C-alpha positions as CSV (number, residue, x, y, z in Angstrom):
1,X,-12.2,6.0,-1.3
2,X,-9.8,3.8,-3.3
3,X,-6.1,4.0,-2.5
4,X,-3.0,2.7,-4.1
5,X,0.2,2.4,-2.0
6,X,3.7,1.9,-3.5
7,X,6.8,1.6,-1.5
8,X,10.5,1.1,-1.8
9,X,12.3,0.2,1.5
10,X,16.0,0.3,1.4
11,X,17.4,-3.1,2.3
12,X,21.1,-2.2,2.1
13,X,21.6,-2.7,5.8
14,X,20.1,-5.0,8.4
15,X,17.8,-2.4,9.8
16,X,16.2,-2.0,6.4
17,X,15.8,-5.7,6.0
18,X,13.9,-5.7,9.3
19,X,11.7,-2.7,8.2
20,X,10.6,-4.3,5.0
21,X,8.4,-7.1,6.4
22,X,7.0,-4.8,9.0
23,X,5.9,-2.3,6.3
24,X,4.4,-5.1,4.2
25,X,2.5,-6.6,7.2
26,X,1.1,-3.1,8.1
27,X,0.0,-2.5,4.5
28,X,-1.8,-5.9,4.5
29,X,-3.8,-4.9,7.5
30,X,-5.5,-2.1,5.5
31,X,-5.1,-2.9,1.7
32,X,-4.9,-5.8,-0.7
33,X,-1.4,-6.9,-1.9
34,X,-1.5,-6.7,-5.7
35,X,2.2,-6.8,-6.6
36,X,5.6,-7.0,-4.8
37,X,5.5,-3.5,-3.3
38,X,2.0,-2.4,-4.4
39,X,-1.1,-2.4,-2.4
40,X,-4.6,-1.2,-3.3
41,X,-8.2,-1.2,-2.1
42,X,-11.1,0.6,-0.6
43,X,-10.3,2.4,2.7
44,X,-12.0,5.0,4.8
45,X,-10.4,8.3,5.6
46,X,-10.0,7.2,9.3
47,X,-8.3,4.0,8.4
48,X,-6.1,5.8,5.8
49,X,-5.0,8.2,8.5
50,X,-4.1,5.2,10.8
51,X,-2.2,3.4,8.0
52,X,-0.3,6.6,7.2
53,X,0.7,7.1,10.8
54,X,1.8,3.5,11.3
55,X,3.9,3.6,8.1
56,X,5.5,6.9,9.2
57,X,6.5,5.3,12.5
58,X,8.1,2.3,10.7
59,X,10.1,3.8,7.8
60,X,13.4,5.6,7.8
61,X,12.4,8.9,6.0
62,X,16.0,9.4,4.9
63,X,16.2,5.9,3.2
64,X,12.7,4.7,2.3
65,X,10.0,5.9,0.0
66,X,6.2,5.4,0.3
67,X,3.6,7.1,-1.9
68,X,-0.2,6.9,-1.6
69,X,-2.5,7.6,-4.5
70,X,-6.0,8.5,-3.3
71,X,-8.9,8.2,-5.7
72,X,-12.4,9.4,-4.5
73,X,-14.2,6.4,-6.0
74,X,-14.1,3.9,-8.8
75,X,-15.8,6.4,-11.1
76,X,-12.5,8.4,-11.4
77,X,-10.3,5.3,-11.9
78,X,-9.6,3.8,-15.2
79,X,-7.8,0.5,-14.6
80,X,-6.1,-1.3,-17.5
81,X,-4.6,-4.8,-16.9
82,X,-2.2,-6.7,-19.1
83,X,-1.8,-10.4,-18.3
84,X,-3.5,-12.1,-15.3
85,X,-6.2,-9.8,-13.9
86,X,-6.3,-9.1,-10.3
87,X,-9.4,-7.5,-8.7
88,X,-8.7,-6.6,-5.1
89,X,-12.5,-6.4,-4.5
90,X,-13.4,-9.8,-5.9
91,X,-13.8,-11.4,-2.5
92,X,-16.2,-8.7,-1.3
93,X,-19.9,-9.7,-1.5
């Protein structure tokens, strides 16, 4: 499946400023970094489950926001870019 992850980690306090890079590093293990707080890419259900669990353990659910969009495949995805194009799958043979 194809997944898009978007997050907003509160950095108003020191704890939030420590959480932010941990969330980014975890997202990078599973998806491609496409914009500041946006990640996307192909991922299996098992890896998606692992990613979700890791993120749940990192964030403060009262302060932070993470949303995942799951798309069954590229056939259901219409992607429109304006400006520099970024294809997260361009390095896959």
